[in-house]
C-alpha positions in Angstrom: -2.5 -19.4 20.3 -5.0 -20.5 17.7 -4.1 -21.8 14.2 -3.2 -19.2 11.6 -2.7 -19.2 7.8 0.2 -16.7 7.5 2.7 -15.1 9.9 4.1 -11.6 9.9 7.1 -10.8 12.0 7.1 -7.0 12.5 9.7 -7.1 15.4 11.8 -4.0 15.6 9.4 -1.9 13.4 7.7 1.2 14.8 4.3 2.6 14.0 2.9 2.7 11.4 5.1 0.0 9.7 3.5 -3.0 11.6 0.0 -1.9 10.5 1.1 -1.2 6.9 2.8 -4.6 6.6 -0.3 -6.3 8.2 -2.5 -4.5 5.7 -0.4 -5.8 2.8 -0.3 -9.4 4.3 -4.1 -9.4 4.8 -4.6 -8.4 1.2 -3.0 -11.7 0.2 -5.3 -13.8 2.3 -8.8 -15.0 1.6 -11.8 -14.1 3.7 -11.8 -16.1 6.9 -8.1 -16.8 6.9 -6.0 -15.7 9.9 -2.9 -13.6 10.1 -0.5 -14.0 13.1 1.5 -10.8 13.8 4.5 -10.5 16.0 5.5 -6.9 17.0 7.8 -5.2 19.6 6.2 -1.7 19.5 4.1 -1.3 22.6 1.9 1.1 20.6 0.9 -1.7 18.3 -1.7 -3.0 20.9 -3.9 0.1 20.4 -2.9 0.4 16.7 -4.2 -3.1 15.9 -7.4 -2.6 17.9 -8.1 0.5 15.9 -7.0 -1.1 12.7 -9.4 -4.0 13.2 -12.3 -1.7 14.0 -11.6 0.5 11.0 -11.2 -2.3 8.5 -13.9 -4.7 9.8 -11.4 -7.5 10.3 -11.6 -9.4 13.6 -8.9 -9.1 16.2 -9.3 -12.6 17.6 -6.4 -12.5 20.0 -3.9 -10.0 21.5 -1.2 -11.0 23.9 2.1 -9.8 25.3 5.0 -12.2 26.1 8.4 -10.9 27.2 8.2 -7.6 25.3 6.7 -9.3 22.2 3.2 -8.5 21.2 1.2 -11.1 19.3 -2.0 -10.6 17.4 -4.4 -12.9 15.5 -6.5 -11.1 12.9 -9.2 -12.9 10.9 -9.8 -11.3 7.5 -13.4 -10.2 7.0 
């Protein structure tokens, strides 16, 4: 997992809460900074792919480990 500037733990939250929290967290970051998100909702994989495409932010990494889904999003 690459370096990141801020971490968001959205474990236990269901769609659309992880996306909404990520959107808020990204708003606090500067362009080029990276947000690390931890989620437990399996739907979050597709949600974060779509979110990155729609917002122009870069989904740098997406992984699953023991029921936890981790994402790295770089702010555009």
